[in-house]
N, C-alpha and C positions, 0 to 999 in steps of 0.2 A: 315543727316538721314541715318539710316542703310538700306541696300537693303532688300527687302521683303524676309525673311527666308523661306517662303513657296515655293519659286521657285528654291531652291538649290536641287541638285540631290543626296547628300550623307546623311549619318545618321545625326540625329539631337541630340545635347546635350541641355538639359533644366536644368537650375539652380533653385532649390527649396529652399525656406527659411522660408515658413509659412505652410499653409494648404497643399500645394503640397507635403510636406515631409511626411505627414501622410495620405493623401487622394489624390493621383495623379489622379485616375480615367481615365488613359489612358494606353495603352500597351507600355511596354519598354523591351529592351533586356539586359540592364545593369543598376545597381543602385550602385553608389559609393559616399563616402563622398567627398566633394569638398569645395573649398574656393574661394571667390570672393574678390579681392582687389579693393578698391576704393569706396566701399559702405558698409553700415551696416544695420542690421535689426532693425527696429524701429516701435513702435506702433504710426504711424504718419498719418494714413488715417481714416477719418470719414467714416463709412460704412452706406450707405443708402439703400442697397439691401440685401446683403448676411447675415450681422450680425447686422442690424439696419434698421431704416427708416429715412427719412428726418426730421420727427418730433422728433424722439428719436434715434439719431445716435449711432451706436456702434463704435468700434475702432479696426482696423485691421492693420496688418503689411505691411510695404513697405520697399523697399530698398532705403535708403536715402544716399545722398552723403557723402563720407569720411569714413575712417576706413576699416574694413575687416568683411566679413560675412562668417561663416562656415555653410554649409548646405548639400544638396544632389544634385548630378548630375544624371540625367536619360539620357540614350542613347536610342533613338527611331530609329527604322529601317527606311531607306530611303523610303520604301514602305508605312509606316505609317506617314511620315513627314507632308504632307499636311493636313490629317485628324486630326492629333494631334494639329497642329497649329490652325486649325479652332476651335477645341474644346477649346483650351486655350484662344483664343480671345473671345469666347462666355462667358467663365467663368471669365476671368480676366479683360475684357474691357467693362463691363456692363455700366459703367459711364465714361470711358476713363480717370480714375485717374492715371493709369499706362502707362508709355511709353514702348513699346516693343522694346528692343535693343538686340544686340548681343555683348557680352563682353567676354574676355578671363577669364576662370576659371582654377584653379589648381586642378587636380584630386589627391586625397590623398591616393593612393594605390601604393605599390611598388615604383619605381622611379616616382617622381611627374611629371605629364605631363600636359602641358597647352593645352586647347582646347577651341574653340569658343563655347559659349552657349547662348541660348535664355534666356533673363532675363526680368522681369517686374519691372521697376524702377519707383518710385513715381514721378509724375509731380508736382513739387513744386508750379507751377502757377495755379493748379487746385483748385476750391473752397473746395474740400474735403481734401486737404492737411492740416493736423492739426498741423504740426510742432512738437516741443518738448513740450509735456504737462507734468504737474506735476503728481506725482503718484496719488494724490487725484483726479485730473481730469480724469486720465486714469481709475481709479476704478469706478468713476461715470458712464462713458460711457460704460464700460464693463458690469457693473451691469444692466444698463437699456437696453442694446442692444439685440435685437432679430429680425432676418430677415428670409428670405426664406431658408437659410442654417442652421437656428437654433439659439440657444442662444450664445451670444458673449462670455460668461464665458466658455462655452465648447470649443470654438475655442482657447482661451488662454491656458486653461489647457491641451488640446491635443497637442498644439505646444510645450509647456514646456516638456511634456512627451516625445515627439519626440526628443527634444534636449537632454534630460537626457539619452535616449536610445543610443545616439551617444557619451555620455560622456561629453557633453557641459553644461556649466552653464552660463547664462546671468543674472547677479544679479538683475537688475531692472525688467525683465520679470518674473523671479522666485519669487521675492517679491510680485509682483502683483498677481501671481497665488496663493501664500500662503494667501494673503488677501482675495481673492475671495473664496477660499476653506474655510477659517475661517468664513467669513460672511455667507456662505451657511450652514455650520455646525451649527452655532449659530441659524440661522433661522429655521432649522429643529428641533433642540432640544429645542428651546425656546418657 
């Protein structure tokens, strides 16, 4: 188990791969593109709170083992470290589907630099771990999902927009966003 990152005295790096890329909601002093090796972004978490309910679960991203994930690294000042971690725990650990870990990430600016970063990795043993679902199953959950943070479709579309802003394309996630937008357009015009 990683030591509690809230008790360190230096600046904190946080790795963002989903909604934290487009809605961090905490103060930071630096925002850089970054890469995490050893995990990949996947729609592998049933959402019971933020983007769905236990009766109608949505589907949100998790860092699942294997591969590489490109995202955003935020540097938080040492003075804001404990408050930021408390906020992230409240936001990300509602149902404890994520494990809070510190992993090395590579900052993608100038000479690439490795720094330790706080990451939220999916717990494969948790009941909300969905594993690898078919595109059809993903679409079903995203269409039905709506929770305290809003519609699941908005989460997927905003995440894809954040990836595109960085110049990234993840085929499966982009295809899902296209299907969601297409079904939404059809529903509005039909």
